[in-house]
All heavy atoms as an XYZ file, in Angstrom:
944
protein
N       0.844     -1.177      0.000
C       0.000      0.000      0.000
C       0.891      1.243      0.000
O       1.407      1.626      1.024
C      -0.864      0.014      1.258
C      -1.805     -1.157      1.378
S      -3.075     -0.997      2.655
C      -2.106     -1.091      4.133
N       1.095      1.836     -1.177
C       1.970      2.990     -1.249
C       1.364      4.083     -2.095
O       0.631      3.822     -3.033
C       3.311      2.598     -1.870
C       4.325      2.118     -0.900
C       5.654      1.991     -1.599
C       6.714      1.664     -0.589
N       8.009      1.514     -1.193
N       1.706      5.283     -1.769
C       1.384      6.438     -2.588
C       2.639      7.292     -2.628
O       3.489      7.179     -1.755
C       0.216      7.216     -1.990
N       2.782      8.140     -3.628
C       3.991      8.942     -3.768
C       4.167      9.911     -2.600
O       5.268     10.196     -2.190
C       3.956      9.697     -5.085
N       3.073     10.397     -2.058
C       3.156     11.415     -1.020
C       2.986     10.871      0.388
O       3.219     11.560      1.365
C       2.148     12.522     -1.301
C       0.716     12.080     -1.264
C       0.051     11.387     -2.233
C      -0.209     12.277     -0.212
N      -1.235     11.155     -1.845
C      -1.430     11.687     -0.602
C      -0.131     12.895      1.031
C      -2.558     11.698      0.196
C      -1.269     12.914      1.820
C      -2.460     12.314      1.401
N       2.565      9.609      0.498
C       2.343      8.998      1.811
C       2.515      7.490      1.685
O       2.488      6.940      0.591
C       0.940      9.326      2.316
N       2.701      6.851      2.822
C       2.741      5.387      2.841
C       1.715      4.910      3.852
O       1.456      5.567      4.856
C       4.128      4.857      3.160
C       4.606      5.188      4.547
C       6.005      4.619      4.834
N       6.565      5.218      6.015
C       6.186      4.962      7.257
N       5.244      4.093      7.485
N       6.743      5.563      8.286
N       1.126      3.769      3.567
C       0.146      3.190      4.478
C       0.668      1.881      5.018
O       1.324      1.130      4.305
C      -1.195      2.946      3.756
O      -1.768      4.164      3.382
N       0.386      1.645      6.264
C       0.822      0.425      6.916
C      -0.286     -0.094      7.818
O      -1.168      0.661      8.223
C       2.135      0.669      7.706
O       2.631     -0.555      8.185
C       1.913      1.627      8.862
N      -0.222     -1.351      8.131
C      -1.194     -1.979      9.013
C      -0.733     -1.788     10.446
O       0.454     -1.902     10.750
C      -1.266     -3.468      8.658
C      -2.336     -4.248      9.343
C      -2.308     -5.687      8.760
C      -3.286     -6.591      9.428
N      -3.238     -7.947      8.856
N      -1.664     -1.498     11.347
C      -1.321     -1.293     12.752
C      -2.474     -1.691     13.657
O      -3.463     -2.260     13.215
N      -2.333     -1.370     14.934
C      -3.375     -1.668     15.913
C      -3.707     -0.372     16.648
O      -2.826      0.340     17.101
C      -2.877     -2.727     16.896
C      -3.983     -3.207     17.815
C      -3.775     -4.613     18.347
N      -3.421     -5.630     17.393
C      -4.268     -6.301     16.617
N      -5.550     -6.018     16.660
N      -3.863     -7.231     15.796
N      -5.004     -0.069     16.742
C      -5.461      1.149     17.417
C      -5.138      1.037     18.905
O      -5.494      0.053     19.547
C      -6.962      1.331     17.183
C      -7.459      2.692     17.532
N      -7.598      3.125     18.833
C      -7.837      3.723     16.745
C      -8.054      4.359     18.824
N      -8.201      4.750     17.576
N      -4.478      2.052     19.459
C      -4.019      1.980     20.848
C      -5.154      1.945     21.858
O      -5.002      1.398     22.938
C      -3.062      3.134     21.170
C      -3.715      4.495     21.206
C      -2.718      5.570     21.566
C      -3.420      6.904     21.683
N      -2.553      7.942     22.136
N      -6.321      2.514     21.529
C      -7.439      2.533     22.473
C      -8.381      1.340     22.316
O      -8.857      0.790     23.300
C      -8.247      3.832     22.319
C      -7.430      5.064     22.678
O      -6.508      4.953     23.526
O      -7.712      6.133     22.110
N      -8.657      0.970     21.065
C      -9.663     -0.065     20.818
C      -9.066     -1.445     20.550
O      -9.760     -2.443     20.664
C     -10.542      0.302     19.616
O      -9.733      0.295     18.419
C     -11.197      1.660     19.806
N      -7.809     -1.479     20.136
C      -7.168     -2.746     19.800
C      -7.507     -3.250     18.415
O      -6.986     -4.271     17.976
N      -8.387     -2.540     17.693
C      -8.762     -3.013     16.360
C      -7.625     -2.796     15.357
O      -6.802     -1.896     15.509
C     -10.056     -2.357     15.879
C      -9.936     -0.922     15.423
C     -11.253     -0.332     14.931
O     -11.825     -0.823     13.942
O     -11.706      0.644     15.544
N      -7.594     -3.646     14.336
C      -6.611     -3.505     13.265
C      -6.992     -2.294     12.428
O      -8.156     -2.126     12.064
C      -6.588     -4.774     12.391
O      -6.249     -5.890     13.218
C      -5.568     -4.657     11.276
N      -6.010     -1.448     12.129
C      -6.244     -0.218     11.386
C      -5.189     -0.053     10.296
O      -4.159     -0.723     10.311
C      -6.221      1.028     12.310
C      -7.361      1.003     13.304
C      -4.884      1.159     13.024
N      -5.467      0.840      9.385
C      -4.486      1.278      8.399
C      -4.012      2.655      8.855
O      -4.820      3.484      9.277
C      -5.099      1.354      7.015
N      -2.722      2.875      8.793
C      -2.152      4.160      9.192
C      -1.456      4.762      7.984
O      -0.514      4.175      7.458
C      -1.156      3.996     10.360
C      -1.823      3.258     11.518
C      -0.615      5.356     10.799
C      -0.846      2.759     12.560
N      -1.957      5.902      7.530
C      -1.346      6.605      6.400
C      -0.448      7.695      6.972
O      -0.905      8.593      7.673
C      -2.412      7.221      5.502
C      -1.825      7.956      4.299
C      -2.877      8.710      3.539
C      -3.593      7.824      2.588
N      -4.491      8.607      1.699
N       0.844      7.609      6.672
C       1.841      8.543      7.194
C       2.430      9.325      6.031
O       2.833      8.741      5.013
C       2.979      7.788      7.926
C       3.980      8.756      8.525
C       2.413      6.865      8.988
N       2.502     10.639      6.186
C       3.146     11.448      5.149
C       4.603     11.042      5.008
O       5.295     10.809      6.000
C       3.085     12.936      5.494
C       1.827     13.698      5.148
C       1.997     15.179      5.464
C       1.417     13.513      3.714
N       5.074     10.961      3.777
C       6.480     10.682      3.517
C       7.324     11.793      4.140
O       6.876     12.938      4.211
C       6.746     10.630      2.015
O       5.950      9.649      1.409
N       8.548     11.474      4.587
C       9.377     12.497      5.251
C       9.536     13.785      4.442
O       9.436     14.877      4.999
C      10.720     11.790      5.452
C      10.368     10.341      5.532
C       9.200     10.165      4.590
N       9.743     13.668      3.133
C       9.921     14.887      2.328
C       8.615     15.668      2.192
O       8.628     16.886      2.067
C      10.534     14.558      0.964
C       9.664     13.744      0.061
N       9.473     12.396      0.227
C       8.923     14.104     -1.011
C       8.662     11.944     -0.711
N       8.307     12.953     -1.472
N       7.467     14.989      2.253
C       6.182     15.672      2.169
C       5.742     16.247      3.513
O       4.969     17.194      3.554
C       5.101     14.725      1.640
C       5.271     14.382      0.194
S       5.090     15.878     -0.811
C       5.318     15.204     -2.431
N       6.219     15.667      4.603
C       5.842     16.145      5.937
C       6.330     17.571      6.168
O       5.779     18.285      7.011
C       6.388     15.210      7.003
N       7.314     18.014      5.403
C       7.828     19.383      5.523
C       6.972     20.380      4.739
O       7.114     21.576      4.907
C       9.264     19.435      5.002
C      10.217     18.574      5.795
C      11.579     18.522      5.145
C      12.453     17.522      5.871
N      13.689     17.243      5.166
N       6.088     19.869      3.908
C       5.265     20.684      3.030
C       3.915     20.956      3.707
O       3.121     20.047      3.903
C       5.088     19.924      1.709
C       4.298     20.690      0.691
O       3.336     21.395      1.016
N       4.676     20.541     -0.566
N       3.649     22.209      4.034
C       2.412     22.574      4.736
C       1.163     22.272      3.910
O       0.115     21.929      4.456
C       2.438     24.046      5.146
C       3.457     24.364      6.220
C       3.232     23.524      7.473
O       2.115     23.389      7.970
N       4.306     22.944      7.993
N       1.259     22.380      2.605
C       0.119     22.075      1.740
C      -0.237     20.588      1.859
O      -1.413     20.229      1.969
C       0.427     22.447      0.271
C      -0.655     21.935     -0.666
C       0.586     23.955      0.135
N       0.754     19.732      1.875
C       0.512     18.301      1.979
C      -0.005     17.934      3.367
O      -0.844     17.035      3.506
C       1.771     17.503      1.636
C       2.229     17.701      0.200
S       0.931     17.444     -1.034
C       0.662     15.706     -0.903
N       0.477     18.608      4.386
C      -0.030     18.370      5.744
C      -1.519     18.721      5.808
O      -2.316     17.985      6.386
C       0.769     19.179      6.765
C       2.217     18.724      6.910
C       3.008     19.664      7.813
N       2.768     19.364      9.210
C       3.551     18.592      9.957
N       4.621     18.024      9.442
N       3.273     18.380     11.221
N      -1.895     19.851      5.197
C      -3.301     20.251      5.169
C      -4.135     19.284      4.330
O      -5.284     18.993      4.664
C      -3.453     21.682      4.643
C      -3.142     22.737      5.706
C      -3.585     24.122      5.277
N      -3.012     24.573      4.028
C      -1.805     25.141      3.906
N      -1.048     25.336      4.963
N      -1.369     25.524      2.729
N      -3.562     18.779      3.260
C      -4.272     17.824      2.401
C      -4.642     16.565      3.186
O      -5.758     16.069      3.078
C      -3.398     17.464      1.198
C      -4.027     16.451      0.286
C      -3.150     16.203     -0.911
N      -3.639     15.056     -1.653
C      -3.053     14.563     -2.712
N      -1.953     15.115     -3.172
N      -3.539     13.519     -3.328
N      -3.721     16.078      4.007
C      -3.997     14.897      4.814
C      -5.090     15.203      5.839
O      -5.998     14.403      6.055
C      -2.720     14.413      5.512
C      -2.825     13.083      6.239
C      -3.074     11.936      5.259
C      -1.555     12.810      7.032
N      -5.028     16.375      6.443
C      -6.055     16.761      7.407
C      -7.414     16.927      6.731
O      -8.449     16.528      7.274
C      -5.662     18.051      8.126
C      -6.631     18.443      9.211
C      -6.167     19.619     10.045
O      -5.185     20.294      9.665
O      -6.800     19.871     11.088
N      -7.439     17.488      5.526
C      -8.693     17.636      4.786
C      -9.277     16.267      4.436
O     -10.496     16.089      4.475
C      -8.461     18.447      3.509
C      -8.247     19.911      3.772
C      -7.814     20.677      2.528
O      -7.345     20.095      1.551
N      -7.967     21.988      2.568
N      -8.410     15.323      4.112
C      -8.886     13.968      3.827
C      -9.575     13.395      5.066
O     -10.647     12.796      4.973
C      -7.714     13.076      3.413
C      -8.129     11.680      3.060
C      -6.981     10.824      2.554
O      -5.950     11.369      2.108
O      -7.126      9.593      2.604
N      -8.970     13.606      6.229
C      -9.587     13.146      7.479
C     -10.928     13.835      7.709
O     -11.939     13.185      7.986
C      -8.643     13.397      8.659
C      -9.315     13.212      9.994
C      -9.708     11.945     10.418
C      -9.581     14.298     10.819
C     -10.352     11.768     11.632
C     -10.217     14.125     12.038
C     -10.594     12.863     12.439
O     -11.227     12.681     13.643
N     -10.958     15.151      7.593
C     -12.188     15.898      7.848
C     -13.306     15.517      6.885
O     -14.480     15.495      7.266
C     -11.931     17.401      7.793
C     -11.157     17.883      8.995
O     -11.279     17.342     10.086
N     -10.333     18.896      8.795
N     -12.959     15.203      5.635
C     -13.967     14.824      4.650
C     -14.551     13.447      4.944
O     -15.727     13.202      4.682
C     -13.361     14.846      3.250
N     -13.760     12.551      5.498
C     -14.193     11.158      5.675
C     -14.649     10.806      7.086
O     -15.332      9.801      7.268
C     -13.052     10.224      5.261
N     -14.345     11.613      8.071
C     -14.586     11.205      9.453
C     -16.049     11.031      9.823
O     -16.380     10.247     10.714
C     -13.909     12.151     10.432
C     -14.546     13.508     10.511
C     -13.819     14.382     11.484
N     -14.336     15.729     11.403
C     -13.985     16.681     12.199
N     -13.121     16.437     13.156
N     -14.481     17.877     12.066
N     -16.949     11.735      9.165
C     -18.360     11.619      9.511
C     -19.150     10.743      8.547
O     -20.363     10.639      8.671
C     -19.001     13.010      9.592
C     -18.423     13.811     10.735
O     -18.199     13.282     11.814
N     -18.164     15.079     10.490
N     -18.450     10.148      7.593
C     -19.129      9.280      6.639
C     -19.219      7.873      7.207
O     -18.302      7.386      7.858
C     -18.384      9.247      5.304
C     -18.329     10.563      4.549
C     -17.510     10.399      3.287
C     -19.728     11.048      4.214
N     -20.340      7.228      6.944
C     -20.524      5.858      7.393
C     -21.215      5.103      6.263
O     -22.436      5.115      6.153
C     -21.348      5.808      8.681
C     -21.438      4.404      9.228
O     -20.716      3.500      8.810
N     -22.332      4.207     10.176
N     -20.402      4.511      5.399
C     -20.924      3.767      4.262
C     -19.983      2.613      3.978
O     -18.764      2.760      4.091
C     -21.051      4.679      3.038
C     -21.829      4.065      1.925
N     -21.276      3.147      1.057
C     -23.116      4.226      1.541
C     -22.194      2.772      0.179
N     -23.321      3.413      0.458
N     -20.549      1.479      3.595
C     -19.736      0.291      3.368
C     -18.712      0.473      2.246
O     -17.725     -0.248      2.189
C     -20.621     -0.908      3.048
C     -21.379     -0.790      1.734
C     -22.300     -1.964      1.496
O     -22.544     -2.767      2.378
N     -22.830     -2.053      0.291
N     -18.886      1.448      1.367
C     -17.969      1.664      0.259
C     -16.921      2.741      0.534
O     -16.157      3.089     -0.359
C     -18.748      2.043     -1.007
C     -19.641      0.921     -1.483
O     -19.631     -0.172     -0.923
N     -20.417      1.175     -2.513
N     -16.912      3.269      1.748
C     -15.953      4.311      2.113
C     -15.196      3.874      3.367
O     -15.807      3.462      4.350
C     -16.668      5.664      2.389
C     -15.676      6.733      2.825
C     -17.451      6.114      1.175
N     -13.882      3.968      3.305
C     -13.057      3.638      4.465
C     -13.320      4.681      5.549
O     -13.289      5.888      5.286
C     -11.555      3.629      4.091
C     -10.682      3.483      5.308
C     -11.271      2.529      3.096
N     -13.588      4.218      6.764
C     -13.827      5.143      7.881
C     -12.507      5.783      8.325
O     -11.499      5.101      8.466
C     -14.416      4.393      9.075
C     -15.834      3.945      8.895
C     -16.364      3.229     10.123
N     -15.551      2.035     10.396
C     -15.095      1.690     11.597
N     -15.375      2.396     12.653
N     -14.378      0.593     11.752
N     -12.530      7.068      8.544
C     -11.391      7.777      9.125
C     -11.590      7.769     10.633
O     -12.612      8.217     11.132
C     -11.320      9.203      8.595
N     -10.618      7.239     11.371
C     -10.765      7.059     12.815
C      -9.997      8.080     13.642
O     -10.318      8.294     14.803
C     -10.298      5.648     13.197
C     -10.989      4.502     12.461
C     -10.322      3.180     12.793
C     -12.468      4.479     12.807
N      -8.984      8.693     13.061
C      -8.201      9.654     13.822
C      -7.175     10.337     12.952
O      -6.871      9.898     11.841
N      -6.638     11.424     13.485
C      -5.643     12.215     12.754
C      -4.693     12.846     13.756
O      -5.115     13.305     14.813
C      -6.335     13.315     11.935
C      -5.381     14.264     11.289
C      -4.643     13.887     10.185
C      -5.208     15.537     11.796
C      -3.743     14.758      9.594
C      -4.323     16.428     11.217
C      -3.587     16.034     10.109
N      -3.419     12.870     13.432
C      -2.426     13.575     14.241
C      -1.602     14.449     13.303
O      -0.831     13.934     12.493
C      -1.522     12.607     14.992
S      -0.265     13.477     15.961
N      -1.794     15.754     13.409
C      -1.056     16.687     12.570
C       0.123     17.321     13.268
O       0.900     18.039     12.648
N       0.268     17.075     14.575
C       1.340     17.694     15.351
C       2.649     16.932     15.267
O       3.701     17.464     15.574
C       0.930     17.794     16.834
C      -0.315     18.651     17.009
O      -0.527     19.558     16.186
O      -1.060     18.399     17.967
N       2.575     15.676     14.897
C       3.751     14.819     14.822
C       4.666     15.300     13.690
O       4.187     15.863     12.711
C       3.282     13.382     14.542
C       4.305     12.346     14.915
O       4.415     12.056     16.127
O       5.007     11.849     14.020
N       5.991     15.081     13.809
C       6.884     15.441     12.691
C       6.475     14.738     11.385
O       6.699     15.259     10.309
C       8.255     14.968     13.159
C       8.167     14.964     14.647
C       6.742     14.612     14.966
N       5.869     13.550     11.516
C       5.329     12.840     10.359
C       3.821     12.668     10.593
O       3.387     11.703     11.217
C       6.014     11.490     10.199
N       3.008     13.616     10.134
C       1.559     13.552     10.363
C       0.984     12.242      9.830
O       1.463     11.699      8.833
C       1.017     14.731      9.567
C       2.164     15.641      9.373
C       3.369     14.775      9.333
N      -0.080     11.766     10.505
C      -0.671     10.506     10.085
C      -2.177     10.510     10.260
O      -2.728     11.261     11.048
C      -0.046      9.318     10.817
C      -0.160      9.375     12.321
C      -1.245      8.795     12.972
C       0.815      9.992     13.093
C      -1.345      8.832     14.357
C       0.720     10.028     14.470
C      -0.363      9.449     15.098
O      -0.468      9.491     16.466
N      -2.809      9.649      9.481
C      -4.251      9.461      9.468
C      -4.508      8.004      9.814
O      -3.887      7.112      9.244
C      -4.779      9.786      8.065
C      -6.224      9.490      7.715
C      -7.177     10.247      8.621
C      -6.484      9.845      6.261
N      -5.397      7.757     10.763
C      -5.759      6.400     11.149
C      -7.093      6.077     10.500
O      -8.057      6.835     10.629
C      -5.869      6.253     12.684
C      -4.559      6.659     13.336
C      -6.259      4.822     13.062
C      -4.654      6.838     14.834
N      -7.123      4.951      9.770
C      -8.320      4.580      9.020
C      -8.690      3.131      9.282
O      -7.860      2.328      9.710
C      -8.056      4.730      7.514
C      -7.621      6.111      7.101
S      -7.096      6.170      5.370
C      -5.597      5.214      5.428
N      -9.930      2.821      8.970
C     -10.392      1.440      8.994
C      -9.476      0.609      8.089
O      -9.087      1.055      7.001
C     -11.823      1.426      8.460
C     -12.391      0.094      8.134
C     -13.744      0.198      7.456
O     -14.073      1.250      6.868
O     -14.470     -0.800      7.524
N      -9.120     -0.598      8.533
C      -8.309     -1.493      7.709
C      -9.239     -2.347      6.859
O     -10.190     -2.934      7.362
C      -7.430     -2.391      8.571
C      -6.603     -3.350      7.762
C      -5.472     -2.914      7.102
C      -6.993     -4.673      7.640
C      -4.718     -3.787      6.335
C      -6.242     -5.558      6.877
C      -5.106     -5.113      6.225
N      -8.972     -2.388      5.571
C      -9.760     -3.195      4.653
C      -8.837     -4.252      4.054
O      -7.822     -3.918      3.438
C     -10.391     -2.333      3.537
C     -11.169     -3.193      2.564
C     -11.272     -1.251      4.136
N      -9.204     -5.506      4.255
C      -8.417     -6.629      3.741
C      -8.531     -6.680      2.222
O      -9.587     -6.403      1.670
C      -8.943     -7.936      4.352
C      -8.005     -9.105      4.212
C      -6.745     -8.973      5.051
O      -6.862     -8.726      6.265
O      -5.643     -9.102      4.490
N      -7.463     -7.021      1.556
C      -7.494     -7.193      0.107
C      -6.501     -6.297     -0.583
O      -5.768     -5.533      0.038
N      -6.492     -6.394     -1.904
C      -5.543     -5.600     -2.677
C      -6.153     -4.258     -3.066
O      -7.370     -4.135     -3.177
C      -5.104     -6.365     -3.922
C      -6.159     -6.518     -4.988
C      -5.641     -7.235     -6.226
O      -4.474     -7.533     -6.342
N      -6.531     -7.511     -7.152
N      -5.306     -3.282     -3.266
C      -5.776     -1.970     -3.703
C      -6.068     -2.015     -5.205
O      -5.606     -2.920     -5.923
C      -4.717     -0.903     -3.421
O      -3.605     -1.079     -4.289
N      -6.816     -1.045     -5.665
C      -7.090     -0.951     -7.090
C      -5.783     -0.771     -7.864
O      -5.589     -1.360     -8.926
C      -8.060      0.198     -7.384
C      -8.380      0.463     -8.846
C      -8.976     -0.778     -9.516
C      -9.322      1.653     -8.975
N      -4.879      0.024     -7.302
C      -3.577      0.228     -7.950
C      -2.815     -1.079     -8.114
O      -2.236     -1.341     -9.180
N      -2.803     -1.905     -7.058
C      -2.144     -3.211     -7.148
C      -2.822     -4.086     -8.190
O      -2.166     -4.796     -8.955
C      -2.148     -3.919     -5.788
C      -1.225     -3.268     -4.779
O      -0.353     -2.467     -5.187
O      -1.383     -3.558     -3.575
N      -4.137     -4.044     -8.219
C      -4.903     -4.846     -9.182
C      -4.563     -4.441    -10.602
O      -4.334     -5.267    -11.479
C      -6.402     -4.685     -8.895
C      -7.361     -5.020     -9.997
C      -7.394     -6.515    -10.313
N      -8.447     -6.848    -11.246
C      -8.378     -6.694    -12.568
N      -7.309     -6.187    -13.119
N      -9.380     -7.050    -13.337
N      -4.507     -3.140    -10.864
C      -4.192     -2.651    -12.202
C      -2.757     -2.995    -12.591
O      -2.482     -3.334    -13.744
C      -4.430     -1.145    -12.291
C      -5.888     -0.708    -12.210
C      -5.979      0.810    -12.102
C      -6.683     -1.230    -13.390
N      -1.857     -2.901    -11.629
C      -0.458     -3.242    -11.892
C      -0.314     -4.723    -12.247
O       0.456     -5.094    -13.118
C       0.379     -2.906    -10.649
C       1.820     -2.606    -10.955
C       2.512     -2.064     -9.724
O       2.313     -0.870     -9.405
O       3.250     -2.844     -9.086
N      -1.071     -5.557    -11.570
C      -0.978     -6.998    -11.767
C      -1.660     -7.442    -13.059
O      -1.132     -8.262    -13.796
C      -1.599     -7.723    -10.566
C      -1.450     -9.230    -10.582
C      -1.951     -9.882     -9.302
N      -3.297     -9.532     -8.921
C      -4.397    -10.111     -9.401
N      -4.324    -11.063    -10.287
N      -5.588     -9.724     -8.973
N      -2.824     -6.880    -13.363
C      -3.643     -7.388    -14.477
C      -3.820     -6.410    -15.631
O      -4.427     -6.768    -16.640
C      -5.021     -7.785    -13.955
S      -4.976     -9.075    -12.715
N      -3.387     -5.183    -15.472
C      -3.593     -4.201    -16.531
C      -4.990     -3.613    -16.488
O      -5.632     -3.580    -15.440
N      -5.460     -3.164    -17.610
C      -6.771     -2.507    -17.714
C      -7.903     -3.380    -17.201
O      -7.885     -4.590    -17.330
C      -7.078     -2.202    -19.173
C      -6.390     -1.003    -19.712
C      -6.739     -0.826    -21.158
N      -8.188     -0.639    -21.329
C      -8.725     -0.013    -22.344
N      -7.977      0.471    -23.291
N     -10.035      0.115    -22.425
N      -8.917     -2.709    -16.673
C     -10.157     -3.391    -16.309
C     -11.031     -3.474    -17.551
O     -11.031     -2.546    -18.365
C     -10.907     -2.607    -15.236
C     -10.204     -2.350    -13.915
C     -11.069     -1.452    -13.040
C      -9.897     -3.646    -13.213
N     -11.787     -4.551    -17.660
C     -12.748     -4.574    -18.764
C     -13.883     -3.615    -18.403
O     -14.046     -3.203    -17.250
C     -13.255     -5.984    -19.075
C     -14.016     -6.639    -17.929
O     -14.938     -5.994    -17.381
O     -13.699     -7.789    -17.590
N     -14.660     -3.245    -19.403
C     -15.696     -2.221    -19.217
C     -16.687     -2.589    -18.109
O     -17.027     -1.754    -17.271
C     -16.446     -2.001    -20.529
C     -17.479     -0.901    -20.455
C     -18.176     -0.664    -21.784
O     -17.725     -1.197    -22.815
O     -19.182      0.063    -21.772
N     -17.135     -3.825    -18.067
C     -18.118     -4.253    -17.075
C     -17.563     -4.122    -15.650
O     -18.246     -3.627    -14.747
C     -18.532     -5.703    -17.343
C     -19.641     -6.190    -16.445
C     -20.065     -7.615    -16.795
O     -20.085     -7.959    -17.990
O     -20.369     -8.372    -15.852
N     -16.308     -4.532    -15.451
C     -15.701     -4.437    -14.120
C     -15.481     -2.979    -13.723
O     -15.692     -2.596    -12.574
C     -14.376     -5.207    -14.085
C     -13.786     -5.308    -12.703
C     -12.538     -6.177    -12.650
O     -12.053     -6.622    -13.695
O     -12.058     -6.394    -11.514
N     -15.058     -2.148    -14.692
C     -14.847     -0.721    -14.409
C     -16.154     -0.050    -13.997
O     -16.185      0.724    -13.032
C     -14.243     -0.028    -15.635
N     -17.234     -0.365    -14.688
C     -18.541      0.214    -14.351
C     -18.967     -0.223    -12.950
O     -19.466      0.578    -12.157
C     -19.600     -0.167    -15.406
C     -19.308      0.565    -16.714
C     -21.019      0.157    -14.915
C     -20.123      0.095    -17.899
N     -18.753     -1.481    -12.633
C     -19.101     -1.997    -11.300
C     -18.327     -1.256    -10.205
O     -18.907     -0.824     -9.206
C     -18.806     -3.495    -11.236
C     -19.159     -4.133     -9.926
C     -18.821     -5.618     -9.952
C     -18.981     -6.228     -8.575
N     -18.570     -7.631     -8.536
N     -17.026     -1.056    -10.398
C     -16.205     -0.356     -9.403
C     -16.608      1.110     -9.273
O     -16.730      1.634     -8.166
C     -14.726     -0.469     -9.755
C     -14.089     -1.823     -9.504
C     -12.682     -1.873    -10.076
C     -14.076     -2.139     -8.022
N     -16.817      1.766    -10.392
C     -17.196      3.180    -10.358
C     -18.550      3.353     -9.676
O     -18.756      4.296     -8.909
C     -17.197      3.780    -11.783
C     -15.756      3.877    -12.284
C     -17.877      5.133    -11.816
C     -15.624      4.184    -13.758
N     -19.458      2.431     -9.906
C     -20.769      2.475     -9.253
C     -20.625      2.351     -7.742
O     -21.255      3.089     -6.980
C     -21.690      1.366     -9.805
O     -21.850      1.563    -11.208
C     -23.045      1.379     -9.123
N     -19.758      1.426     -7.291
C     -19.530      1.256     -5.855
C     -18.956      2.531     -5.241
O     -19.371      2.944     -4.156
C     -18.586      0.083     -5.602
C     -19.202     -1.255     -5.897
C     -18.200     -2.379     -5.738
O     -17.096     -2.194     -5.232
N     -18.575     -3.557     -6.171
N     -18.017      3.157     -5.935
C     -17.432      4.409     -5.441
C     -18.507      5.486     -5.358
O     -18.643      6.174     -4.341
C     -16.263      4.871     -6.347
C     -15.825      6.284     -5.989
C     -15.091      3.910     -6.240
N     -19.308      5.634     -6.422
C     -20.341      6.669     -6.451
C     -21.360      6.482     -5.332
O     -21.811      7.461     -4.725
C     -21.043      6.679     -7.811
N     -21.706      5.238     -5.026
C     -22.671      4.986     -3.954
C     -22.140      5.426     -2.587
O     -22.912      5.751     -1.696
C     -23.049      3.503     -3.915
C     -23.905      3.014     -5.086
C     -24.038      1.497     -5.046
C     -25.269      3.682     -5.059
N     -20.825      5.447     -2.444
C     -20.227      5.842     -1.175
C     -20.046      7.337     -1.004
O     -19.749      7.806      0.088
N     -20.216      8.092     -2.062
C     -20.034      9.540     -1.969
C     -21.208     10.177     -1.248
O     -22.347      9.737     -1.376
C     -19.892     10.151     -3.365
C     -18.657      9.727     -4.135
C     -18.697     10.328     -5.541
C     -17.393     10.134     -3.415
N     -20.944     11.238     -0.481
C     -22.041     11.914      0.203
C     -23.013     12.497     -0.818
O     -22.624     12.903     -1.899
C     -21.353     13.006      1.014
C     -19.983     13.114      0.500
C     -19.661     11.849     -0.246
N     -24.278     12.536     -0.440
C     -25.303     13.050     -1.349
C     -25.153     14.551     -1.589
O     -25.405     15.035     -2.653
C     -26.680     12.760     -0.781
C     -26.935     11.288     -0.608
C     -28.171     10.874     -1.344
C     -28.496      9.436     -1.058
N     -28.125      8.535     -2.076
N     -24.723     15.291     -0.580
C     -24.545     16.724     -0.745
C     -23.273     17.152     -0.020
O     -23.313     17.562      1.128
C     -25.748     17.488     -0.196
O     -25.975     17.148      1.144
N     -22.119     17.048     -0.702
C     -20.869     17.436     -0.053
C     -20.866     18.915      0.305
O     -21.536     19.713     -0.339
C     -19.804     17.129     -1.108
C     -20.532     17.059     -2.395
C     -21.949     16.680     -2.081
N     -20.121     19.229      1.353
C     -20.022     20.622      1.777
C     -19.235     21.410      0.730
O     -18.250     20.924      0.191
C     -19.311     20.700      3.120
C     -20.070     20.034      4.240
C     -19.266     20.038      5.525
O     -18.044     20.132      5.510
N     -19.956     19.916      6.626
N     -19.657     22.628      0.438
C     -18.930     23.446     -0.536
C     -17.469     23.614     -0.117
O     -17.174     23.806      1.060
C     -19.670     24.790     -0.497
C     -21.004     24.493      0.113
C     -20.798     23.306      1.010
N     -16.592     23.488     -1.095
C     -15.171     23.679     -0.822
C     -14.464     22.455     -0.288
O     -13.276     22.496     -0.021
N     -15.166     21.327     -0.120
C     -14.545     20.110      0.377
C     -14.524     19.061     -0.721
O     -15.539     18.807     -1.358
C     -15.307     19.560      1.588
C     -15.131     20.385      2.805
N     -15.931     21.470      3.078
C     -14.233     20.309      3.810
C     -15.548     22.021      4.212
N     -14.525     21.340      4.670
N     -13.369     18.458     -0.930
C     -13.261     17.386     -1.903
C     -13.928     16.151     -1.342
O     -13.853     15.892     -0.144
C     -11.788     17.060     -2.191
C     -11.087     18.193     -2.901
O     -11.761     18.932     -3.645
O      -9.860     18.335     -2.722
N     -14.581     15.356     -2.190
C     -15.161     14.111     -1.681
C     -14.053     13.158     -1.245
O     -12.947     13.203     -1.778
C     -15.935     13.563     -2.887
C     -15.360     14.236     -4.081
C     -14.805     15.540     -3.611
N     -14.326     12.295     -0.271
C     -13.312     11.346      0.169
C     -13.020     10.341     -0.930
O     -13.839     10.119     -1.812
C     -13.965     10.660      1.373
C     -15.410     10.852      1.151
C     -15.578     12.136      0.403
N     -11.841      9.727     -0.886
C     -11.497      8.749     -1.909
C     -10.605      7.680     -1.299
O      -9.958      7.889     -0.290
C     -10.788      9.415     -3.058
C      -9.447     10.008     -2.625
C      -8.804     10.753     -3.771
N      -7.491     11.173     -3.387
C      -7.193     12.194     -2.606
N      -8.166     12.901     -2.090
N      -5.974     12.498     -2.305
N     -10.581      6.578     -1.954
C      -9.652      5.510     -1.576
C      -8.418      5.707     -2.433
O      -8.506      6.024     -3.603
C     -10.244      4.138     -1.855
C     -11.326      3.765     -0.888
C     -11.769      2.351     -1.200
N     -12.877      1.999     -0.343
C     -12.786      1.107      0.635
N     -11.672      0.487      0.870
N     -13.821      0.834      1.373
N      -7.276      5.501     -1.858
C      -6.046      5.591     -2.619
C      -5.929      4.396     -3.530
O      -6.202      3.278     -3.125
C      -4.831      5.658     -1.687
C      -4.775      6.910     -0.871
C      -4.666      8.178     -1.713
O      -4.022      8.166     -2.769
O      -5.249      9.182     -1.301
N      -5.520      4.622     -4.768
C      -5.349      3.510     -5.707
C      -3.970      2.909     -5.531
O      -3.066      3.464     -5.037
C      -5.543      3.994     -7.128
């Protein structure tokens, strides 16, 4: 689970003990205030959503030298890994995935806020 600006790892929530995904800004991006705000905006956009097609945001720490976002852990491969392994999706599979994503989007997002997304 990797992204150019952050890395995600599996962990355990210190309060609940549940398995979580922890997205940590890469060291070079942690120095960038825009990227720090982007991670916080991702948390704020997703924290109040509760839908089976959207990963729950469970916590955020922006004060750490390497800011991080704590999210629900979802077993399985990412879309990016799937595409890397198999190449293009056929039309039927792409429509199915896009439909699942659309169903998870809020019906009326707040102005000025990007909809939440899963990292590919």
